[in-house]
VEXLUMRO-200704 format. One record per residue (C-alpha): x, y, z; residue number from 1; residue in three letters. Coordinates in Angstrom, 1 decimal. Each point is the difference from the previous one (the first is absolute). Layout:
<r <X,Y,Z>,NUM,ala>
...
END
This chain:
<r <7.9,-11.4,-8.7>,1,met>
<r <0.4,-2.7,2.6>,2,asp>
<r <2.1,0.6,3.0>,3,glu>
<r <0.8,-1.5,3.4>,4,leu>
<r <-2.1,1.5,2.8>,5,ile>
<r <-0.5,-0.5,3.8>,6,asp>
<r <-3.1,-1.9,1.1>,7,ile>
<r <-2.0,1.4,2.9>,8,leu>
<r <-2.6,-1.5,2.3>,9,asp>
<r <-3.6,1.3,0.0>,10,ala>
<r <0.9,2.6,2.6>,11,his>
<r <2.8,1.5,-2.2>,12,gly>
<r <2.9,-1.6,1.9>,13,lys>
<r <3.0,-1.4,-1.9>,14,leu>
<r <0.0,-3.8,0.0>,15,thr>
<r <3.6,-0.5,-0.9>,16,gly>
<r <-1.0,-1.6,-3.3>,17,lys>
<r <0.5,1.4,-3.5>,18,thr>
<r <-1.6,-0.9,-3.3>,19,ala>
<r <-0.2,1.1,-3.5>,20,met>
<r <-2.8,2.7,-0.5>,21,lys>
<r <-1.8,-2.3,-2.4>,22,ser>
<r <-0.1,-2.8,2.6>,23,asp>
<r <-1.3,2.4,2.7>,24,ala>
<r <-2.8,1.1,-2.4>,25,his>
<r <-0.8,-3.5,-1.0>,26,lys>
<r <-0.3,-1.2,3.6>,27,asn>
<r <-1.4,3.1,1.6>,28,gly>
<r <2.9,0.6,2.3>,29,trp>
<r <0.2,3.4,1.7>,30,phe>
<r <2.8,2.3,-1.1>,31,his>
<r <1.0,3.7,0.1>,32,gln>
<r <-0.4,2.7,-2.6>,33,thr>
<r <0.6,3.8,0.0>,34,val>
<r <-2.5,2.7,-1.2>,35,his>
<r <1.2,3.5,-0.5>,36,ile>
<r <-2.5,2.8,-0.7>,37,trp>
<r <1.4,3.2,-1.4>,38,phe>
<r <-1.9,3.3,0.3>,39,tyr>
<r <0.6,3.6,-1.0>,40,thr>
<r <-0.4,3.0,2.3>,41,pro>
<r <-2.9,1.3,-2.2>,42,asn>
<r <-2.2,-3.1,0.7>,43,gly>
<r <0.9,-2.5,-2.7>,44,gln>
<r <0.8,-3.7,0.4>,45,ile>
<r <2.3,-1.9,-2.4>,46,leu>
<r <-1.8,-3.0,-1.5>,47,met>
<r <1.5,-2.9,-1.9>,48,gln>
<r <-1.8,-2.0,-2.7>,49,gln>
<r <1.1,-3.6,0.2>,50,arg>
<r <1.5,-1.6,-3.1>,51,ser>
<r <-2.2,-2.1,-2.2>,52,lys>
<r <2.3,-2.9,0.7>,53,asn>
<r <-0.7,-0.1,3.8>,54,lys>
<r <-1.5,-3.3,1.3>,55,asp>
<r <-2.6,1.9,2.1>,56,val>
<r <-1.9,3.2,-0.7>,57,phe>
<r <1.7,0.8,-3.3>,58,pro>
<r <-0.5,3.6,-1.3>,59,leu>
<r <-1.7,1.1,3.3>,60,leu>
<r <1.2,3.1,1.9>,61,trp>
<r <1.8,-0.6,3.2>,62,asp>
<r <2.4,1.3,2.7>,63,val>
<r <2.9,2.2,-1.3>,64,ser>
<r <2.5,-2.8,0.6>,65,val>
<r <-0.3,-3.5,1.4>,66,ala>
<r <2.1,-3.2,0.2>,67,gly>
<r <1.0,-3.0,1.9>,68,his>
<r <2.7,0.1,2.7>,69,ile>
<r <2.8,-2.4,-0.9>,70,gly>
<r <1.2,-2.7,2.5>,71,ala>
<r <2.1,1.6,2.7>,72,ser>
<r <-0.5,3.5,-1.6>,73,glu>
<r <-0.8,2.8,2.4>,74,ser>
<r <-3.3,1.8,-0.6>,75,ile>
<r <1.7,3.3,-0.7>,76,leu>
<r <2.4,-1.5,-2.4>,77,thr>
<r <-2.9,-1.5,-1.8>,78,ser>
<r <-1.9,3.3,-0.2>,79,val>
<r <3.0,1.8,-1.4>,80,ile>
<r <0.7,-2.7,-2.5>,81,arg>
<r <-3.7,-0.2,-1.2>,82,glu>
<r <-0.3,3.7,-0.4>,83,val>
<r <3.2,0.1,-2.1>,84,gln>
<r <-1.0,-3.0,-2.1>,85,glu>
<r <-3.7,1.0,-0.7>,86,glu>
<r <0.1,3.8,-0.4>,87,ile>
<r <3.8,0.8,-0.2>,88,gly>
<r <0.1,2.2,3.2>,89,leu>
<r <2.8,-0.1,2.5>,90,thr>
<r <-1.3,0.5,3.5>,91,ile>
<r <1.4,-0.4,3.5>,92,ser>
<r <-1.6,-1.1,3.3>,93,pro>
<r <-0.7,3.6,1.3>,94,pro>
<r <-2.2,0.5,-3.1>,95,asp>
<r <-2.4,-2.8,1.3>,96,leu>
<r <-2.6,-0.1,2.6>,97,glu>
<r <-1.4,-3.5,1.0>,98,lys>
<r <-3.7,0.2,0.7>,99,ile>
<r <-0.7,-3.7,0.7>,100,gly>
<r <0.1,-3.7,-0.9>,101,ile>
<r <-3.2,-1.3,-1.6>,102,tyr>
<r <-0.9,-3.7,-0.3>,103,lys>
<r <-1.5,-1.0,-3.3>,104,ser>
<r <-1.0,-3.3,-1.3>,105,phe>
<r <-1.6,-0.6,-3.4>,106,lys>
<r <-0.6,-3.3,-1.7>,107,asn>
<r <0.2,0.8,-3.7>,108,his>
<r <-0.1,-3.7,-1.1>,109,ser>
<r <0.8,-3.4,1.3>,110,arg>
<r <3.6,0.6,-0.8>,111,thr>
<r <0.4,3.7,0.7>,112,leu>
<r <-0.6,1.1,3.6>,113,lys>
<r <1.4,3.4,1.2>,114,asp>
<r <0.4,-0.2,3.7>,115,tyr>
<r <2.0,3.1,0.9>,116,glu>
<r <0.9,2.5,2.6>,117,phe>
<r <0.4,3.4,-1.7>,118,his>
<r <2.6,2.3,1.7>,119,his>
<r <-1.6,3.3,-1.1>,120,thr>
<r <1.8,3.3,-0.3>,121,phe>
<r <-0.8,3.5,-1.3>,122,ile>
<r <2.5,2.5,-1.4>,123,ala>
<r <-0.2,3.4,-1.6>,124,glu>
<r <0.8,-0.1,-3.7>,125,leu>
<r <2.9,2.5,-0.2>,126,lys>
<r <1.0,-0.7,-3.5>,127,ser>
<r <-1.9,1.3,-3.0>,128,pro>
<r <-2.5,-2.5,-1.5>,129,phe>
<r <2.0,0.3,-3.3>,130,ser>
<r <3.1,-1.5,1.7>,131,ala>
<r <-1.8,-3.3,0.8>,132,leu>
<r <1.2,-3.0,-2.0>,133,gln>
<r <-2.4,-2.9,-0.3>,134,lys>
<r <1.3,-3.6,0.3>,135,gln>
<r <-1.7,-1.3,-3.2>,136,lys>
<r <-0.4,-3.6,1.2>,137,ser>
<r <-1.9,1.2,3.1>,138,glu>
<r <-1.6,3.3,-0.8>,139,val>
<r <-2.2,0.9,-2.9>,140,lys>
<r <-0.6,3.6,1.0>,141,asp>
<r <0.3,2.6,2.7>,142,leu>
<r <-2.3,2.9,0.9>,143,lys>
<r <-0.5,2.6,2.6>,144,leu>
<r <-3.6,0.0,1.3>,145,glu>
<r <-1.6,2.5,2.4>,146,ser>
<r <-0.9,-1.5,3.4>,147,leu>
<r <-3.5,1.1,-0.5>,148,asn>
<r <-0.3,-1.8,-3.4>,149,gln>
<r <1.7,-3.1,1.5>,150,phe>
<r <-2.4,0.0,2.9>,151,ser>
<r <-3.0,0.2,-2.4>,152,lys>
<r <1.4,-2.7,-2.3>,153,ala>
<r <0.6,-2.6,2.7>,154,ile>
<r <-3.6,0.3,1.1>,155,cys>
<r <-1.4,-0.3,-3.5>,156,asn>
<r <-0.3,-3.8,-0.6>,157,thr>
<r <-1.7,0.4,-3.4>,158,thr>
<r <3.1,1.4,-1.6>,159,thr>
<r <2.6,-1.5,2.4>,160,tyr>
<r <3.4,-0.3,-1.7>,161,asn>
<r <2.1,-0.2,3.2>,162,tyr>
<r <1.5,-3.1,1.7>,163,val>
<r <-2.7,-1.1,2.4>,164,pro>
<r <1.8,0.6,3.3>,165,his>
<r <-2.3,0.2,3.0>,166,asp>
<r <-1.8,3.3,0.0>,167,asn>
<r <1.2,0.6,3.6>,168,ser>
<r <3.6,-0.3,-1.3>,169,tyr>
<r <-0.6,2.7,-2.7>,170,tyr>
<r <-1.8,2.2,2.6>,171,lys>
<r <3.0,-0.2,2.3>,172,thr>
<r <2.4,1.0,-2.8>,173,ile>
<r <-2.2,3.0,-0.9>,174,leu>
<r <-0.3,1.0,3.7>,175,lys>
<r <3.7,-0.2,0.6>,176,glu>
<r <1.0,1.9,-3.1>,177,ile>
<r <-2.7,2.7,0.6>,178,ser>
<r <1.4,0.5,3.6>,179,lys>
<r <3.5,0.8,-1.5>,180,arg>
<r <-1.3,2.3,-2.7>,181,ile>
<r <-2.7,1.9,1.8>,182,tyr>
<r <1.7,0.4,3.4>,183,ser>
<r <3.0,1.8,-1.4>,184,ser>
END
């Protein structure tokens, strides 16, 4: 779905300009997204399989919830909206812990360039897995995967079926979630 988004400079600062998401992707303009990683206290991470209709990385496993921040939309409003839309959960700001902003740029083709700043959060999954409701246009499937299995899977490039984020990004996610689970 196309939407109006804010355009950033290469340092992640708002430029005061807006554009349709499709134009930002066509022209390689930096913009903001949200990533929310849900985990369980017993060491599992919620993974989302992208819909077969996605422009990039269809059917690959990815972050629990992700999406673009709308023009003039606050980061937290975007997080809450995306979680509700993609997996049917209602959350509030105290449920979230921001762990960083990650710059990512990928040239998928001449006309599709993802130049993004991911505002990345983690949150404990407090609802039962069975209560999650997939947004069919965005999400093919959901699964809970052990942190150990996820760690092994992202290092195995021969059977890689995850969105190819930088390995350092994935390692940061694993480290931050592990700190919350194993330090309690």
